[in-house]
Biopython code that builds the backbone (N, CA, C, O; Angstrom):
import numpy as np
from Bio.PDB.StructureBuilder import StructureBuilder

atoms = [
    (1, "MET", "N", (-210.556, -54.630, 98.295)),
    (1, "MET", "CA", (-211.880, -54.500, 97.534)),
    (1, "MET", "C", (-212.197, -53.215, 97.383)),
    (1, "MET", "O", (-212.797, -52.809, 96.387)),
    (2, "ASP", "N", (-211.678, -52.164, 98.736)),
    (2, "ASP", "CA", (-212.125, -50.662, 98.424)),
    (2, "ASP", "C", (-211.052, -49.855, 98.413)),
    (2, "ASP", "O", (-210.827, -48.909, 99.167)),
    (3, "VAL", "N", (-210.282, -50.340, 97.371)),
    (3, "VAL", "CA", (-209.328, -49.751, 96.601)),
    (3, "VAL", "C", (-209.348, -48.835, 95.476)),
    (3, "VAL", "O", (-208.645, -49.312, 94.584)),
    (4, "SER", "N", (-209.805, -47.831, 95.171)),
    (4, "SER", "CA", (-210.417, -47.724, 93.820)),
    (4, "SER", "C", (-208.747, -47.782, 93.399)),
    (4, "SER", "O", (-207.937, -47.421, 94.253)),
    (5, "TYR", "N", (-208.273, -48.240, 92.081)),
    (5, "TYR", "CA", (-206.821, -48.049, 91.324)),
    (5, "TYR", "C", (-206.916, -47.766, 89.910)),
    (5, "TYR", "O", (-207.509, -48.718, 89.401)),
    (6, "PRO", "N", (-206.596, -46.861, 88.989)),
    (6, "PRO", "CA", (-206.368, -45.682, 89.421)),
    (6, "PRO", "C", (-207.026, -45.136, 89.857)),
    (6, "PRO", "O", (-208.188, -45.497, 89.671)),
    (7, "ALA", "N", (-206.778, -43.745, 90.843)),
    (7, "ALA", "CA", (-207.387, -43.284, 91.606)),
    (7, "ALA", "C", (-208.962, -42.366, 90.657)),
    (7, "ALA", "O", (-210.064, -42.027, 91.088)),
    (8, "GLU", "N", (-208.331, -42.249, 89.286)),
    (8, "GLU", "CA", (-209.390, -41.548, 88.258)),
    (8, "GLU", "C", (-210.092, -42.402, 87.840)),
    (8, "GLU", "O", (-210.572, -41.940, 86.805)),
    (9, "ASN", "N", (-210.606, -43.763, 88.058)),
    (9, "ASN", "CA", (-211.409, -44.725, 88.525)),
    (9, "ASN", "C", (-212.656, -44.241, 89.294)),
    (9, "ASN", "O", (-213.819, -44.548, 89.033)),
    (10, "ARG", "N", (-212.189, -43.368, 90.366)),
    (10, "ARG", "CA", (-212.985, -43.632, 91.093)),
    (10, "ARG", "C", (-214.306, -43.630, 91.034)),
    (10, "ARG", "O", (-214.919, -44.449, 91.719)),
    (11, "LYS", "N", (-215.080, -42.607, 90.109)),
    (11, "LYS", "CA", (-216.438, -42.580, 89.710)),
    (11, "LYS", "C", (-217.015, -43.766, 89.012)),
    (11, "LYS", "O", (-218.153, -44.092, 89.349)),
    (12, "LEU", "N", (-216.301, -44.584, 87.929)),
    (12, "LEU", "CA", (-216.377, -45.869, 87.686)),
    (12, "LEU", "C", (-216.243, -47.273, 88.599)),
    (12, "LEU", "O", (-216.884, -48.295, 88.359)),
    (13, "PHE", "N", (-215.353, -47.128, 89.611)),
    (13, "PHE", "CA", (-215.303, -48.083, 91.053)),
    (13, "PHE", "C", (-216.958, -47.790, 91.313)),
    (13, "PHE", "O", (-217.746, -48.735, 91.350)),
    (14, "ALA", "N", (-217.369, -46.492, 91.475)),
    (14, "ALA", "CA", (-218.428, -46.462, 92.619)),
    (14, "ALA", "C", (-219.663, -47.057, 91.528)),
    (14, "ALA", "O", (-220.343, -48.039, 91.825)),
    (15, "ALA", "N", (-219.797, -46.455, 90.495)),
    (15, "ALA", "CA", (-221.130, -47.245, 89.654)),
    (15, "ALA", "C", (-220.763, -48.837, 89.914)),
    (15, "ALA", "O", (-221.695, -49.507, 90.357)),
    (16, "ILE", "N", (-219.913, -49.296, 89.762)),
    (16, "ILE", "CA", (-219.522, -50.493, 89.471)),
    (16, "ILE", "C", (-220.247, -51.059, 90.931)),
    (16, "ILE", "O", (-221.265, -51.749, 90.962)),
    (17, "SER", "N", (-219.437, -50.576, 92.177)),
    (17, "SER", "CA", (-220.359, -51.147, 93.537)),
    (17, "SER", "C", (-222.009, -50.638, 93.278)),
    (17, "SER", "O", (-222.993, -51.296, 93.616)),
    (18, "GLU", "N", (-222.021, -49.937, 92.918)),
    (18, "GLU", "CA", (-223.417, -49.770, 93.355)),
    (18, "GLU", "C", (-224.547, -50.136, 92.224)),
    (18, "GLU", "O", (-225.673, -49.643, 92.163)),
    (19, "SER", "N", (-224.102, -50.912, 91.527)),
    (19, "SER", "CA", (-224.785, -52.162, 90.092)),
    (19, "SER", "C", (-224.511, -53.430, 89.958)),
    (19, "SER", "O", (-225.198, -54.270, 89.376)),
    (20, "GLY", "N", (-223.237, -53.617, 90.639)),
    (20, "GLY", "CA", (-222.340, -54.844, 89.914)),
    (20, "GLY", "C", (-222.061, -55.820, 91.132)),
    (20, "GLY", "O", (-222.583, -56.363, 92.106)),
    (21, "ALA", "N", (-220.807, -55.664, 90.368)),
    (21, "ALA", "CA", (-219.909, -56.522, 91.725)),
    (21, "ALA", "C", (-218.792, -55.976, 91.686)),
    (21, "ALA", "O", (-218.352, -55.243, 90.800)),
    (22, "VAL", "N", (-218.232, -56.355, 92.765)),
    (22, "VAL", "CA", (-216.455, -55.652, 92.823)),
    (22, "VAL", "C", (-215.672, -57.057, 93.493)),
    (22, "VAL", "O", (-215.805, -57.073, 94.717)),
    (23, "ALA", "N", (-215.042, -58.003, 93.055)),
    (23, "ALA", "CA", (-214.695, -59.189, 93.914)),
    (23, "ALA", "C", (-213.022, -58.898, 93.581)),
    (23, "ALA", "O", (-212.497, -58.357, 92.608)),
    (24, "SER", "N", (-212.378, -59.550, 94.929)),
    (24, "SER", "CA", (-210.762, -59.497, 95.209)),
    (24, "SER", "C", (-210.540, -61.047, 95.610)),
    (24, "SER", "O", (-211.230, -62.050, 95.426)),
    (25, "GLU", "N", (-209.642, -60.889, 96.060)),
    (25, "GLU", "CA", (-208.735, -62.068, 96.738)),
    (25, "GLU", "C", (-208.069, -61.590, 97.600)),
    (25, "GLU", "O", (-207.515, -62.459, 98.272)),
    (26, "PHE", "N", (-207.791, -60.284, 97.995)),
    (26, "PHE", "CA", (-206.675, -59.808, 98.665)),
    (26, "PHE", "C", (-208.070, -58.669, 99.798)),
    (26, "PHE", "O", (-209.080, -58.089, 99.397)),
    (27, "PRO", "N", (-207.524, -58.760, 101.131)),
    (27, "PRO", "CA", (-208.416, -58.286, 102.236)),
    (27, "PRO", "C", (-208.736, -56.576, 101.521)),
    (27, "PRO", "O", (-208.362, -55.939, 100.536)),
    (28, "PHE", "N", (-209.584, -56.379, 102.622)),
    (28, "PHE", "CA", (-209.681, -54.556, 102.843)),
    (28, "PHE", "C", (-208.365, -54.008, 102.872)),
    (28, "PHE", "O", (-207.399, -54.529, 103.429)),
    (29, "GLY", "N", (-208.376, -52.771, 102.154)),
    (29, "GLY", "CA", (-207.417, -51.791, 102.466)),
    (29, "GLY", "C", (-205.707, -52.350, 101.193)),
    (29, "GLY", "O", (-204.670, -51.756, 100.897)),
    (30, "ALA", "N", (-206.067, -53.210, 100.961)),
    (30, "ALA", "CA", (-204.448, -53.664, 100.378)),
    (30, "ALA", "C", (-204.092, -52.536, 99.003)),
    (30, "ALA", "O", (-204.806, -52.269, 98.036)),
    (31, "LYS", "N", (-203.386, -52.276, 99.185)),
    (31, "LYS", "CA", (-202.764, -51.247, 98.569)),
    (31, "LYS", "C", (-202.414, -52.243, 96.804)),
    (31, "LYS", "O", (-202.186, -53.428, 96.561)),
    (32, "PRO", "N", (-202.503, -51.339, 96.169)),
    (32, "PRO", "CA", (-202.212, -52.019, 94.606)),
    (32, "PRO", "C", (-201.189, -51.939, 93.998)),
    (32, "PRO", "O", (-200.880, -51.129, 93.124)),
    (33, "GLU", "N", (-200.082, -53.549, 94.830)),
    (33, "GLU", "CA", (-198.841, -53.972, 94.331)),
    (33, "GLU", "C", (-198.829, -54.476, 92.928)),
    (33, "GLU", "O", (-199.728, -55.226, 92.546)),
    (34, "PRO", "N", (-197.884, -54.114, 92.161)),
    (34, "PRO", "CA", (-197.460, -55.162, 91.167)),
    (34, "PRO", "C", (-197.535, -56.388, 90.776)),
    (34, "PRO", "O", (-197.721, -57.083, 89.777)),
    (35, "TRP", "N", (-197.274, -56.440, 92.187)),
    (35, "TRP", "CA", (-197.520, -58.207, 92.200)),
    (35, "TRP", "C", (-198.582, -58.891, 92.717)),
    (35, "TRP", "O", (-198.689, -60.101, 92.920)),
    (36, "ARG", "N", (-199.675, -57.643, 92.992)),
    (36, "ARG", "CA", (-201.165, -58.272, 92.939)),
    (36, "ARG", "C", (-202.073, -58.290, 91.414)),
    (36, "ARG", "O", (-203.172, -58.812, 91.229)),
    (37, "PHE", "N", (-201.342, -57.650, 90.564)),
    (37, "PHE", "CA", (-201.651, -57.492, 89.373)),
    (37, "PHE", "C", (-202.076, -58.880, 88.525)),
    (37, "PHE", "O", (-203.215, -58.921, 88.060)),
    (38, "PRO", "N", (-201.142, -60.049, 88.315)),
    (38, "PRO", "CA", (-201.322, -61.299, 88.043)),
    (38, "PRO", "C", (-202.395, -61.781, 88.621)),
    (38, "PRO", "O", (-203.251, -61.973, 87.758)),
    (39, "PRO", "N", (-202.764, -62.072, 89.683)),
    (39, "PRO", "CA", (-204.128, -62.864, 90.668)),
    (39, "PRO", "C", (-204.922, -62.307, 90.326)),
    (39, "PRO", "O", (-205.848, -63.098, 90.149)),
    (40, "ARG", "N", (-205.435, -60.606, 89.898)),
    (40, "ARG", "CA", (-206.300, -59.860, 89.138)),
    (40, "ARG", "C", (-206.704, -60.500, 88.042)),
    (40, "ARG", "O", (-207.703, -61.173, 87.791)),
    (41, "ASN", "N", (-205.711, -60.163, 87.395)),
    (41, "ASN", "CA", (-205.973, -60.556, 85.774)),
    (41, "ASN", "C", (-206.843, -61.980, 85.846)),
    (41, "ASN", "O", (-207.895, -62.169, 85.236)),
    (42, "ARG", "N", (-206.103, -63.049, 86.821)),
    (42, "ARG", "CA", (-206.841, -64.346, 86.245)),
    (42, "ARG", "C", (-208.249, -64.712, 86.940)),
    (42, "ARG", "O", (-209.071, -65.565, 86.605)),
    (43, "LEU", "N", (-208.271, -63.728, 88.096)),
    (43, "LEU", "CA", (-209.932, -63.163, 87.893)),
    (43, "LEU", "C", (-210.681, -62.762, 87.065)),
    (43, "LEU", "O", (-211.802, -63.241, 86.892)),
    (44, "ILE", "N", (-210.099, -61.622, 86.274)),
    (44, "ILE", "CA", (-210.925, -61.445, 85.557)),
    (44, "ILE", "C", (-210.875, -61.983, 83.995)),
    (44, "ILE", "O", (-211.602, -61.470, 83.145)),
    (45, "SER", "N", (-210.031, -62.974, 83.707)),
    (45, "SER", "CA", (-210.062, -63.836, 82.664)),
    (45, "SER", "C", (-211.274, -64.971, 82.930)),
    (45, "SER", "O", (-211.997, -65.494, 82.083)),
    (46, "GLY", "N", (-211.260, -65.172, 84.337)),
    (46, "GLY", "CA", (-212.153, -66.514, 84.788)),
    (46, "GLY", "C", (-213.501, -65.836, 84.455)),
    (46, "GLY", "O", (-214.147, -66.285, 83.508)),
    (47, "MET", "N", (-213.977, -64.778, 85.171)),
    (47, "MET", "CA", (-215.579, -63.963, 85.275)),
    (47, "MET", "C", (-215.696, -64.142, 83.425)),
    (47, "MET", "O", (-216.849, -64.383, 83.067)),
    (48, "SER", "N", (-214.965, -64.078, 82.612)),
    (48, "SER", "CA", (-215.143, -63.445, 80.849)),
    (48, "SER", "C", (-215.409, -64.516, 80.770)),
    (48, "SER", "O", (-215.220, -65.548, 81.414)),
    (49, "MET", "N", (-216.283, -63.966, 79.171)),
    (49, "MET", "CA", (-216.478, -65.179, 78.101)),
    (49, "MET", "C", (-215.027, -65.803, 77.174)),
    (49, "MET", "O", (-214.728, -66.960, 76.880)),
    (50, "GLY", "N", (-214.402, -64.634, 76.919)),
    (50, "GLY", "CA", (-213.303, -64.162, 76.781)),
    (50, "GLY", "C", (-212.230, -63.023, 76.811)),
    (50, "GLY", "O", (-212.618, -62.128, 77.562)),
    (51, "ILE", "N", (-211.116, -62.773, 76.298)),
    (51, "ILE", "CA", (-210.704, -61.784, 76.341)),
    (51, "ILE", "C", (-210.178, -61.282, 75.072)),
    (51, "ILE", "O", (-209.426, -61.995, 74.407)),
    (52, "LEU", "N", (-210.576, -59.896, 74.612)),
    (52, "LEU", "CA", (-210.006, -58.788, 73.800)),
    (52, "LEU", "C", (-208.742, -57.898, 74.304)),
    (52, "LEU", "O", (-208.794, -57.032, 75.178)),
    (53, "VAL", "N", (-207.637, -58.282, 73.594)),
    (53, "VAL", "CA", (-206.798, -57.666, 73.663)),
    (53, "VAL", "C", (-206.660, -56.867, 73.025)),
    (53, "VAL", "O", (-206.612, -57.433, 71.933)),
    (54, "CYS", "N", (-206.472, -55.195, 72.734)),
    (54, "CYS", "CA", (-206.902, -54.495, 71.470)),
    (54, "CYS", "C", (-205.269, -53.698, 71.465)),
    (54, "CYS", "O", (-204.812, -53.434, 70.352)),
    (55, "GLN", "N", (-204.540, -53.382, 72.542)),
    (55, "GLN", "CA", (-203.171, -52.828, 72.085)),
    (55, "GLN", "C", (-202.204, -53.502, 73.420)),
    (55, "GLN", "O", (-202.599, -53.593, 74.582)),
    (56, "CYS", "N", (-200.841, -53.935, 72.895)),
    (56, "CYS", "CA", (-199.975, -54.085, 73.916)),
    (56, "CYS", "C", (-199.172, -54.240, 73.809)),
    (56, "CYS", "O", (-199.092, -55.104, 72.936)),
    (57, "PRO", "N", (-197.484, -53.748, 74.411)),
    (57, "PRO", "CA", (-196.424, -54.551, 73.818)),
    (57, "PRO", "C", (-196.354, -55.888, 74.469)),
    (57, "PRO", "O", (-197.079, -56.585, 75.178)),
    (58, "ALA", "N", (-194.864, -55.967, 73.787)),
    (58, "ALA", "CA", (-194.584, -57.431, 74.292)),
    (58, "ALA", "C", (-194.387, -58.066, 75.425)),
    (58, "ALA", "O", (-194.560, -59.284, 75.472)),
    (59, "ALA", "N", (-193.953, -57.276, 76.635)),
    (59, "ALA", "CA", (-194.112, -57.527, 77.565)),
    (59, "ALA", "C", (-195.378, -56.607, 78.412)),
    (59, "ALA", "O", (-195.238, -55.542, 79.013)),
    (60, "SER", "N", (-196.327, -57.226, 78.266)),
    (60, "SER", "CA", (-197.614, -56.211, 79.075)),
    (60, "SER", "C", (-198.344, -57.756, 80.109)),
    (60, "SER", "O", (-198.193, -58.974, 80.206)),
    (61, "GLY", "N", (-199.173, -56.617, 80.696)),
    (61, "GLY", "CA", (-200.007, -57.469, 81.820)),
    (61, "GLY", "C", (-201.642, -57.900, 80.868)),
    (61, "GLY", "O", (-202.538, -58.616, 81.316)),
    (62, "ALA", "N", (-201.630, -57.353, 79.777)),
    (62, "ALA", "CA", (-202.890, -57.591, 79.427)),
    (62, "ALA", "C", (-202.541, -59.060, 78.173)),
    (62, "ALA", "O", (-203.351, -59.569, 77.398)),
    (63, "LEU", "N", (-201.247, -59.373, 78.352)),
    (63, "LEU", "CA", (-200.667, -60.835, 77.720)),
    (63, "LEU", "C", (-200.871, -62.164, 78.830)),
    (63, "LEU", "O", (-201.154, -63.330, 78.553)),
    (64, "ILE", "N", (-200.540, -61.349, 80.601)),
    (64, "ILE", "CA", (-200.865, -62.387, 81.029)),
    (64, "ILE", "C", (-202.420, -62.940, 81.299)),
    (64, "ILE", "O", (-202.751, -64.107, 81.512)),
    (65, "THR", "N", (-203.379, -61.618, 81.218)),
    (65, "THR", "CA", (-204.508, -61.944, 80.920)),
    (65, "THR", "C", (-204.786, -62.836, 80.104)),
    (65, "THR", "O", (-205.169, -63.993, 80.281)),
    (66, "ALA", "N", (-204.665, -62.499, 79.573)),
    (66, "ALA", "CA", (-204.833, -63.684, 77.500)),
    (66, "ALA", "C", (-203.986, -65.204, 77.847)),
    (66, "ALA", "O", (-204.415, -66.266, 77.396)),
    (67, "SER", "N", (-202.848, -65.138, 78.630)),
    (67, "SER", "CA", (-202.558, -66.536, 78.998)),
    (67, "SER", "C", (-203.390, -67.224, 79.808)),
    (67, "SER", "O", (-203.762, -68.362, 79.520)),
    (68, "TYR", "N", (-203.698, -66.702, 80.717)),
    (68, "TYR", "CA", (-204.606, -67.261, 81.993)),
    (68, "TYR", "C", (-205.846, -67.781, 81.204)),
    (68, "TYR", "O", (-206.318, -68.917, 81.190)),
    (69, "ALA", "N", (-206.331, -66.430, 80.421)),
    (69, "ALA", "CA", (-207.759, -66.738, 79.435)),
    (69, "ALA", "C", (-207.927, -68.786, 78.590)),
    (69, "ALA", "O", (-208.796, -69.648, 78.468)),
    (70, "ALA", "N", (-206.244, -68.555, 78.198)),
    (70, "ALA", "CA", (-206.303, -69.685, 77.055)),
    (70, "ALA", "C", (-205.700, -71.020, 77.905)),
    (70, "ALA", "O", (-205.451, -72.055, 77.287)),
    (71, "GLU", "N", (-205.514, -70.937, 79.152)),
    (71, "GLU", "CA", (-205.226, -72.077, 80.220)),
    (71, "GLU", "C", (-206.679, -72.397, 80.773)),
    (71, "GLU", "O", (-206.776, -73.522, 81.263)),
    (72, "GLN", "N", (-207.831, -71.614, 80.785)),
    (72, "GLN", "CA", (-208.977, -71.782, 81.279)),
    (72, "GLN", "C", (-209.652, -72.046, 80.343)),
    (72, "GLN", "O", (-210.857, -72.212, 80.530)),
    (73, "GLY", "N", (-209.097, -72.170, 79.031)),
    (73, "GLY", "CA", (-210.238, -72.654, 77.866)),
    (73, "GLY", "C", (-211.160, -71.239, 77.301)),
    (73, "GLY", "O", (-212.309, -71.392, 76.888)),
    (74, "LYS", "N", (-210.548, -69.976, 77.341)),
    (74, "LYS", "CA", (-211.454, -68.804, 77.289)),
    (74, "LYS", "C", (-211.317, -68.620, 75.665)),
    (74, "LYS", "O", (-211.093, -69.739, 75.202)),
    (75, "ASP", "N", (-211.362, -67.720, 74.710)),
    (75, "ASP", "CA", (-211.152, -67.549, 73.904)),
    (75, "ASP", "C", (-210.708, -66.040, 73.940)),
    (75, "ASP", "O", (-211.246, -65.042, 74.421)),
    (76, "VAL", "N", (-209.224, -66.285, 73.081)),
    (76, "VAL", "CA", (-208.530, -64.700, 73.283)),
    (76, "VAL", "C", (-208.755, -64.509, 71.800)),
    (76, "VAL", "O", (-208.614, -65.251, 70.827)),
    (77, "TYR", "N", (-209.225, -63.027, 71.991)),
    (77, "TYR", "CA", (-208.982, -62.198, 70.762)),
    (77, "TYR", "C", (-207.994, -61.379, 70.387)),
    (77, "TYR", "O", (-207.245, -60.954, 71.267)),
    (78, "ALA", "N", (-207.844, -61.097, 69.388)),
    (78, "ALA", "CA", (-206.632, -59.759, 69.448)),
    (78, "ALA", "C", (-206.958, -58.715, 68.301)),
    (78, "ALA", "O", (-207.391, -59.390, 67.367)),
    (79, "VAL", "N", (-206.953, -58.002, 68.111)),
    (79, "VAL", "CA", (-206.726, -56.595, 67.003)),
    (79, "VAL", "C", (-205.449, -55.865, 66.701)),
    (79, "VAL", "O", (-204.833, -55.033, 67.368)),
    (80, "PRO", "N", (-205.210, -56.397, 65.514)),
    (80, "PRO", "CA", (-203.725, -56.661, 65.230)),
    (80, "PRO", "C", (-203.554, -54.272, 64.595)),
    (80, "PRO", "O", (-204.407, -53.463, 64.229)),
    (81, "GLY", "N", (-202.299, -54.186, 64.778)),
    (81, "GLY", "CA", (-202.295, -52.290, 64.783)),
    (81, "GLY", "C", (-200.738, -52.728, 63.929)),
    (81, "GLY", "O", (-200.057, -53.745, 63.799)),
    (82, "ASN", "N", (-200.680, -51.175, 63.434)),
    (82, "ASN", "CA", (-199.356, -50.732, 63.051)),
    (82, "ASN", "C", (-198.090, -51.642, 63.101)),
    (82, "ASN", "O", (-197.578, -51.597, 64.220)),
    (83, "VAL", "N", (-197.281, -52.637, 62.033)),
    (83, "VAL", "CA", (-196.467, -53.052, 62.585)),
    (83, "VAL", "C", (-194.970, -52.632, 62.743)),
    (83, "VAL", "O", (-194.001, -53.316, 63.073)),
    (84, "ASP", "N", (-195.088, -50.932, 62.320)),
    (84, "ASP", "CA", (-194.163, -49.960, 63.327)),
    (84, "ASP", "C", (-193.572, -49.835, 65.001)),
    (84, "ASP", "O", (-192.561, -49.612, 65.668)),
    (85, "ASP", "N", (-195.147, -50.189, 65.099)),
    (85, "ASP", "CA", (-195.665, -49.331, 66.536)),
    (85, "ASP", "C", (-195.112, -50.604, 67.362)),
    (85, "ASP", "O", (-195.215, -51.762, 66.957)),
    (86, "GLU", "N", (-194.488, -50.205, 68.626)),
    (86, "GLU", "CA", (-194.120, -51.508, 69.270)),
    (86, "GLU", "C", (-195.657, -51.498, 69.680)),
    (86, "GLU", "O", (-196.397, -52.322, 69.142)),
    (87, "ARG", "N", (-196.065, -50.781, 70.424)),
    (87, "ARG", "CA", (-197.012, -51.083, 71.368)),
    (87, "ARG", "C", (-198.572, -52.418, 70.770)),
    (87, "ARG", "O", (-199.557, -52.851, 71.367)),
    (88, "ASN", "N", (-198.176, -52.568, 69.763)),
    (88, "ASN", "CA", (-199.220, -53.821, 68.675)),
    (88, "ASN", "C", (-198.191, -55.168, 69.189)),
    (88, "ASN", "O", (-198.816, -56.177, 69.516)),
    (89, "ARG", "N", (-197.127, -55.216, 69.250)),
    (89, "ARG", "CA", (-195.985, -55.847, 69.243)),
    (89, "ARG", "C", (-197.188, -57.786, 70.018)),
    (89, "ARG", "O", (-197.206, -58.842, 69.385)),
    (90, "GLY", "N", (-197.760, -57.609, 71.076)),
    (90, "GLY", "CA", (-198.253, -58.601, 72.035)),
    (90, "GLY", "C", (-199.396, -59.144, 71.238)),
    (90, "GLY", "O", (-199.577, -60.362, 71.221)),
    (91, "CYS", "N", (-200.371, -58.139, 70.415)),
    (91, "CYS", "CA", (-201.136, -58.045, 69.484)),
    (91, "CYS", "C", (-200.533, -59.241, 68.729)),
    (91, "CYS", "O", (-200.668, -60.373, 69.195)),
    (92, "HIS", "N", (-199.889, -59.034, 67.605)),
    (92, "HIS", "CA", (-199.107, -59.539, 66.955)),
    (92, "HIS", "C", (-198.844, -60.992, 67.008)),
    (92, "HIS", "O", (-199.071, -61.900, 66.209)),
    (93, "GLY", "N", (-198.318, -60.953, 68.139)),
    (93, "GLY", "CA", (-197.364, -62.243, 69.013)),
    (93, "GLY", "C", (-198.861, -63.189, 69.561)),
    (93, "GLY", "O", (-198.780, -64.414, 69.655)),
    (94, "LEU", "N", (-200.217, -62.427, 69.900)),
    (94, "LEU", "CA", (-201.478, -63.611, 70.252)),
    (94, "LEU", "C", (-201.949, -63.996, 69.014)),
    (94, "LEU", "O", (-202.665, -64.998, 69.013)),
    (95, "ILE", "N", (-201.667, -63.299, 67.663)),
    (95, "ILE", "CA", (-202.542, -63.737, 66.832)),
    (95, "ILE", "C", (-201.599, -64.926, 65.881)),
    (95, "ILE", "O", (-202.133, -65.732, 65.119)),
    (96, "LYS", "N", (-200.173, -64.829, 66.106)),
    (96, "LYS", "CA", (-199.651, -65.600, 65.263)),
    (96, "LYS", "C", (-199.541, -67.022, 66.253)),
    (96, "LYS", "O", (-198.914, -67.979, 65.799)),
    (97, "ASP", "N", (-200.181, -67.117, 67.633)),
    (97, "ASP", "CA", (-200.068, -68.486, 68.286)),
    (97, "ASP", "C", (-201.642, -68.512, 68.612)),
    (97, "ASP", "O", (-201.899, -69.072, 69.678)),
    (98, "GLY", "N", (-202.564, -68.093, 68.013)),
    (98, "GLY", "CA", (-203.434, -68.700, 67.957)),
    (98, "GLY", "C", (-204.915, -68.054, 68.041)),
    (98, "GLY", "O", (-206.039, -68.552, 67.975)),
    (99, "ALA", "N", (-204.435, -66.720, 68.216)),
    (99, "ALA", "CA", (-205.650, -65.531, 69.164)),
    (99, "ALA", "C", (-206.539, -65.085, 67.927)),
    (99, "ALA", "O", (-205.912, -64.585, 66.992)),
    (100, "LYS", "N", (-207.761, -65.185, 67.811)),
    (100, "LYS", "CA", (-208.827, -64.302, 66.925)),
    (100, "LYS", "C", (-208.579, -63.221, 66.354)),
    (100, "LYS", "O", (-208.267, -62.379, 67.197)),
    (101, "LEU", "N", (-208.564, -62.826, 65.323)),
    (101, "LEU", "CA", (-207.961, -62.029, 64.829)),
    (101, "LEU", "C", (-209.153, -60.898, 64.578)),
    (101, "LEU", "O", (-209.848, -61.162, 63.597)),
    (102, "VAL", "N", (-209.468, -59.833, 65.205)),
    (102, "VAL", "CA", (-210.374, -59.140, 65.346)),
    (102, "VAL", "C", (-210.216, -57.633, 64.557)),
    (102, "VAL", "O", (-209.321, -56.885, 64.949)),
    (103, "GLU", "N", (-211.146, -57.185, 63.385)),
    (103, "GLU", "CA", (-210.954, -55.870, 63.047)),
    (103, "GLU", "C", (-212.559, -55.413, 63.021)),
    (103, "GLU", "O", (-212.698, -54.578, 62.128)),
    (104, "THR", "N", (-213.594, -55.639, 63.587)),
    (104, "THR", "CA", (-215.118, -55.029, 63.845)),
    (104, "THR", "C", (-215.179, -55.838, 65.422)),
    (104, "THR", "O", (-214.583, -56.740, 66.010)),
    (105, "ALA", "N", (-216.260, -54.914, 65.652)),
    (105, "ALA", "CA", (-216.822, -56.012, 66.590)),
    (105, "ALA", "C", (-217.616, -56.958, 66.706)),
    (105, "ALA", "O", (-217.872, -57.736, 67.624)),
    (106, "ALA", "N", (-218.166, -56.758, 65.197)),
    (106, "ALA", "CA", (-218.998, -58.036, 64.516)),
    (106, "ALA", "C", (-218.282, -59.113, 64.700)),
    (106, "ALA", "O", (-218.850, -60.166, 64.992)),
    (107, "ASP", "N", (-216.735, -59.038, 64.543)),
    (107, "ASP", "CA", (-216.182, -60.141, 65.004)),
    (107, "ASP", "C", (-216.132, -61.045, 66.132)),
    (107, "ASP", "O", (-216.057, -62.271, 66.219)),
    (108, "VAL", "N", (-216.204, -59.960, 67.098)),
    (108, "VAL", "CA", (-216.399, -61.290, 68.398)),
    (108, "VAL", "C", (-217.342, -61.413, 68.706)),
    (108, "VAL", "O", (-217.561, -62.330, 69.497)),
    (109, "LEU", "N", (-218.732, -60.333, 68.141)),
    (109, "LEU", "CA", (-220.232, -61.188, 68.259)),
    (109, "LEU", "C", (-220.289, -61.786, 67.956)),
    (109, "LEU", "O", (-220.619, -62.665, 68.753)),
    (110, "ASP", "N", (-220.072, -62.327, 66.321)),
    (110, "ASP", "CA", (-220.328, -63.220, 65.858)),
    (110, "ASP", "C", (-219.642, -64.775, 66.635)),
    (110, "ASP", "O", (-220.289, -65.807, 66.813)),
    (111, "GLU", "N", (-218.580, -64.612, 66.900)),
    (111, "GLU", "CA", (-218.001, -65.844, 67.586)),
    (111, "GLU", "C", (-219.171, -66.147, 69.099)),
    (111, "GLU", "O", (-219.193, -67.273, 69.595)),
    (112, "LEU", "N", (-219.724, -65.440, 69.459)),
    (112, "LEU", "CA", (-220.105, -65.214, 70.659)),
    (112, "LEU", "C", (-221.582, -65.779, 70.567)),
    (112, "LEU", "O", (-222.229, -66.272, 71.491)),
    (113, "GLY", "N", (-221.985, -65.595, 69.209)),
    (113, "GLY", "CA", (-223.459, -65.593, 69.102)),
    (113, "GLY", "C", (-224.497, -65.255, 68.956)),
    (113, "GLY", "O", (-225.427, -66.056, 69.058)),
]
sb = StructureBuilder()
sb.init_structure("model")
sb.init_model(0)
sb.init_chain("A")
sb.init_seg("    ")
for serial, (resi, resn, name, xyz) in enumerate(atoms, 1):
    if name == "N":
        sb.init_residue(resn, " ", resi, " ")
    sb.init_atom(name, np.array(xyz, "f"), 0.0, 1.0, " ", f" {name:<3s}", serial, name[0])
structure = sb.get_structure()
């Protein structure tokens, strides 16, 4: 909770700490190691009304978050992209698996009411 990662997000981290909430399952001083990201993603999806994935390759942490959201009964949204770009494979897979296709912000806002 006291380690800003990535470092370039220090200002955002400080702003959230001052006016919102920073939550973690890990103790103070915990280093941002790859194995810590899936549990973090579970918390993110758990605190969210839904998850919107804008661009991700077929193997991505965003897909882990989307999977947790689906397990938790949350809506999963995905933005399609160019079929020739590998960075869009994850979103296309989510859409094939039932994620709600998002073309504009209105698509999500309509779903949320």
